[in-house]
N, C-alpha and C positions, 0 to 999 in steps of 0.2 A: 370571567374566570378569575375573580379577585383572590381566591385562596390557592392559587397555583403555587406548588411547593418548590419546584426547581425547573431547570431548563428542559429536562426530559418530558415534563408535563406539557410544556409549550410545543416541543417537537411532536408529541403524540397528537395534540390538538391540530397542529398544522397538517399532519399526515391525514387526519380524518377529513380534511377539506378536499382530499383527492376524490371523494365521492362526487363532488361538484364537477370536477374535471372529467371523471369517468362518464358522467351523463352527457358531456360534450364530445365524447368519442376520443378523448385523449388516452392513448395506450399507457399501459402500466409503467413502462420504462421511460415515458416522457413526463411523468408527474413531476419529478424533481427539477427538470429544466424549467417547466412552466411556473412552478412555485418560486423558483430561484429569481426569475426576472422581477416578480412582484415583491418578493421578500427583500431583495437588495434595496429597492427604493424605500421600503418601510424602515429597514434597519439603518439605512443612511440617515434618515430623519431622526431616529432614536440616538444614533451615535454622534450626531451633529457634524457629519462630514458632507452635508448637502451642498457645500460650496463646489464640490466636484461635478454637480449636476445642474444644468440650466434650469432656471426658475420654473419655466413652463412644463418641465418634464419631471418635477419632483412629486413626491407622494401626495402632498396636500392638493396639488392640481388634479391628480387622478382621483383622489378621494372625493373631491367636490363636484366631479362630473355627474350630471343627471344619469339615472339608470339606463335611459335609452341611448345615451351618447358615450357610455363608459368604454365600449369596445373601440369606437373610432378614435377616442382620445388616447387609449392605450396603444393602438397600432401606430399612431403618430409619435407617441413617446418612444417606442422601440426604434422606430426609424431615425428619430432625432439623436438618441443616445448612441447609435452605431457610428455617428459621424461627429460626436462632440469633441471638445478640445482636450479633455482629460484622457490621457493614454490608457490608464487602467480601466476607466469606465468604457472607453471605446472598445478595448479588447474584450470586456465582459459582454457587451451587447452587439458585437459584430455578427452579422448574419442571423440576428435574433428575430423570431416571429412567434406569434401565438397560434395555438390550435383551437382556441375557443372561438365559437361562431355566434354565440348568443350573448348579447349585451347585458341582459338581466342576470345571467349566470356569472358573468365576470364581475358585475356590480356586487353580487352576493359574496363572491370570493374576497373582493377588496374589503367589504364591510366586516366579514368574519376575521380577516387578518387584523384589521384596525381595532377590533373589539378585545383582542387579547391583552392581558395585563402586562404590557411591555415594561412598565416601571419596575415591577417585581422581577421580571426576567432579566432586566439590565443589571441587577445586583449580582447575578451569577455569571454574567458574561454573555453578550448577544452572539458572539462567535460560536459559543458552545451550542446555542440553539440551532444554528445552521448545521454544525457538525452532527448534532443529534438527529437532524432530519436526514442527512446523508446515511447515517447508520440505520435509521428506521427503514429507508429505502433498500439498503443492503440486506436487512433481515427479511423483508417482506417479499422480495422478488429476485429470482435468479437473472431476470432481465434488467435489473436496476443497477445500482452502483456497487453491488457486491464484488464484482470482479476488480474494482478499483479501490476497495476498502480493506485496510488491515485493521483487525480489532484493536481498540484503543489500549487495553492492558498490555498487549505485545509492543505496540508503538512506544508507550510510556516506559516500559522496562528497558528497551533498547536505548532510548534516549538517556535514561538515568545512568546506565553503565558507561556509555560513550561520552557523556558530559560535554556537549558542545558549549564552547566558550565564546564570549563576545569577540568580534573581529574575525572569527573563523569562517571559512567558506563551507557551508553545509549543502550537499547536493543529493538529489534524488532523480536518477535518470528515467525512472518510471513513476512520475509524480502522482498520477491518479488524482484524487481530490485533495492532495497536499497534507494528508494526516501527519506524515513524518516531519515535514517542514514546519507545520504549525506547532507540533509538540516540541520540536527543537527550539523554535523561537520563544515559546512560552517558558521553557526550562531556563534558557539563558537569561530571560527577563526576571524570572523568580530568583535567580542566583545573583542578580545585580551585576552581571559581568559585561553588560553592553549588548548592542545589537549584532546579530549574525548577518552574514551575507548569504541569503537563501537563494538557491538556484535549482532549476529542474526543467525537464522536458516532458510533455504529454502529447501523444500522437493524436488523440481524439479531441476535436475542438470543443465539443460540449463539455467534456470532462475538464479540459484546461480552464474553461469558463468557471466551473465550480471551484477549481483550485484557487483561482484568482480571487473569487468571492470569499472563500474560506480564509485566506490570508488577510484580506482587507477587513473583514468583519471581526478578526482577532486583533486588528490594529497592527498588523505586521506588513512588511514590504518584502518583495522578492521578485526575481525574474524567472517566470515560468514560460518557456517557449512552447508554441504549438509546433512540435518538430518530431521527426523520427530519430530517436537517439542512436539507433544502430547505423545510421548514415552519417553521424557526426564524428568528428575527430574527438580524441579524449579532451575532457574539460580543461580549459585554460582561463585563469590560473587554476591549477589542480586543486582538488577538494581536500580540506583538512578532515572532514567527516562525510562519509557516505552512509545514508540510511535508505534502504530500498527494498521493495517487494516486487521484483520484475514479474511480468505475465508468465504463467505456466502453460506448458503443453502446446505452445504455438510452433508449428513446424512449416517448412516450405522453403523453396529456393530463395536465397538472399540475392539482392542486386549486386552488381559489380562494385558499386560504391560502398555497400555494406561489407562485402567480403574484404575490401581493401583495408578496413579498419581492424581486422582480426589476425591474431597470431595463429589461430587454429580454425580454419573454415569449417562451418557446421550449418546444418539446417535447423538446429535447435535454437530458438530465440533466447531461451534462458541462459544457455551456454554462451551465446554472443553477448548478452547483457553482463555476465560475470566478467568477461574479458574487458568490456568497456569500463567496468568499475575499477578493476585493478590498474588499468592504464590511466585512469583519471584520479588516482589517489596520490596526494602529495607525500613527499618524504616525511616520515614520522606521522602521517595521517592514519586514520582508523576507519574501519567500515563494519557494518552489520548488514548482511545480505540474506534475505529470506529465499530459500531454494526448495524445490521439490526433492524428496529423498533420493530419487534416482541419480541426482548429481553426486551423491556421496559414494556410489558404488559402481556406476556404469564404467565399462571399458572405453577405449577410443579417446575421443576428444575430451570427455568428462575427466578421464584419468590424467590426461596431459595438463588440463587446467588445475587439477588438484596438486600435481607436482609443482607447478609454478607457484601456487599459493603457499605450499609448504617449503619450497626451497629458495624462492626469491622474495617472499614475504613471510610474515609470521602468522600462520593460521593457528591461533592459540586456544580457541574455544569453539565447540559445536554444541548448539542447543537444540534438542529434539522437541518440537512443539506437539501438543496433544492433537488428536484428530478431531474434526468437527468444528474447529474454531473459525474457519473461513466460510463465509456465507455462500459463496458461489461455487465451491468445490469441496469434494471429500478427499483431495490429494493430501498425502502425508508430507509434512514440511519440516524443515530445520533451518537454523540460522547459523551462517558462517561469520565468525568474528575474526577480522584480518587487520594486522597492523603493518605499515610499511616502514619498519624499523629493524630489519634483520631477517634472518631465516628461522624456521621453526626448529626448536629443540625437542618439542613434544606438544601434544594437544590435549586439552581437557574436554571431557564429554559430559554434558548435563542432560539427564533424561527426565523431561517433564511429563512423559507418558507413564511413568511409574505408577502403579496402583490401579491401572486400568480405567481411570476416569474418562468418561466421554462427555463431550460438550455439544451443545446445539441451542435451540431456542429455549428449551426448558432449563438447562443448566449452562449458563454463560460463563465464559472465562472472566475472572476478576483480577484486580491488581494483587490481591492476596495470594493468588495462585502462583504468581511470579516473584513474590517477595524473597523466597529462599534462594532462587537463582541470583537475584540482584545482590544478595548478601554474599553468596558463594563466589560471585565474579570478583568482588573486592572493589576498593576505592580507586585503584589505578585504571584510568580510562583505556589504556593500552593492554590491559589484562596482565600486568606484571606483579600484581599483589600476591602475597603469600596465600596459598590456598590449601584447604583441607579436604581430603577425600571423604565421601559419604556414600550412602546407598544410592544417591542420585548423581553423584559427581565423581568421575574417575579420570585417570591420566594414563596416556600412552606415550612412550618415547617416539621420536622420529624413526628410529630403527624398527620398532615394533609395527608401526604403521606401514613402512616400506615392505616389511616381510609378509604383509598380508595384502599385497597388490595395491597399496596406497588407498585402501578403502577407509572411509570415514563413517560408515554406518555402525558405530560401536556402542552408542549410548544404551541400547536395549539389550546388548549381549553380555554385559557384565553380570546380570542376574540370571543367566541361562541355567544355572544349577537348580534354581527353584521354579523353573517355568512350568513344571508339571503339577505344581500345587493348584488346587481349584481356583484360588483367588487370582492366579496369574495366567489363566487360560487365554485371556485377551492378549497378553504379552506374547504367548506362544503363537497365536494367530498372526500377530503383527510380524513376528520373526519369520514365520513361514512365507508371509506375503512379501517380505523383503527379499528372501531367497528366490521366490518366484520371479520377481522383477529382475533380479540378476540374470537368471536363466533366460528370460525373455530378451534382455539386452544382448546376451551372447548370441542368441539365435538371429536377432536382427543384424548384428555385426557380420555373422557368417553369411547371411543372405546378401548383404551388400557386397561382400568379397566375391561370392559366387556370381552375383550379377555383373560385377566389373569384368569378369572373365567369360561372360556369356554362358555360365553353367547353371544358372538358377532354373528351377523347373518351370516350364512354360505354363503348366496347368495349375500353378499355385493359386488358390482363390485370393481375390483381391481383399486386402485387409486381414489376411489370415494371422498376421502377427500382432494385430491390434489387441 
């Protein structure tokens, strides 16, 4: 593939090798793990970081194995790397195993990876090849990395406005595949401001493995623990910058250890994550937190959390993201921008859903779609730049927000006068959807109250409020 144009071509070619794995019975969501074990060895060779790997476990040793022995050599390699001296390599390969059972198939996979024009790919950054593979997996399968992947244009825009600077602690409590931490590290490097202290937690070990590889292949260092964030105390030392997209829609009883960490006990994991974030934010620190829209308007714990963010912090900006940009879910999302440098005098609302544009595989979000928001946000990382209102960007005082029940679902409502125009029918649908969610939340709250007093209807169908 000598005429390969960029890293996305390499990622596509690597993804096409999944057909070899599929023939071996490897399930769709296991593709990325299986390719990662092999790809790390090859890219370590290309990046000249093979000193981290014992000589007998390196790519060339695997590549030179005869077709009939490739599988046994590879299995021994995985076992060896899981106990090697290098901590980072050991973490990546702990509990690793291969699903491939045919030595000839594995040999073919190794040969195909080796045949790629890695010299050309290296000019664009080998770390981007791996991140491109993660994105391809996210696009192709709801069982893949989609639930751990935030679209790169969103990540880059949030990093651009928060401007992480060398020496600062940058934290993602829901690290996923480390997209935010990688982007922050690359941004600081591009600005020549020095290295960041990158930190994160990831509950799923296989995903933590991908995050560690993602950092290392971008020549970045960070501490990513395989840990349950909600059972952890707030980060110490506290974070100067928090960039995160916590998991959505996860409910269930929290453990005693998890509840002990919360100001407001809740069964909603995303509300628990938000509390962990503001407790982990250093004085004068700043955060961008991706949340599902119900956080903006629900009563109960969600409202209590909004009051904390408005009165004990400065929740200065809310960005409403377009629908369809997250591969694993159709949930409507927004970003809360919070600074720990005072209380909120008011909040700006930016509506990136204006115009009714929808996104998906055919029309993907690009950096250009977020350029106007980045410009409107301004140069000050804490959101203190002078700002100008526009058809996308509006301001409400703290008093105006309080008068409407502390609701923050305002971005789409500034244009409500024109919602009946044909071009804005999608906006009308979105507004009605938001109001329906509010009503649903109120019904659920009432059911909980009635249930607490033993007054809930015994014949209510299970899941009726779903």
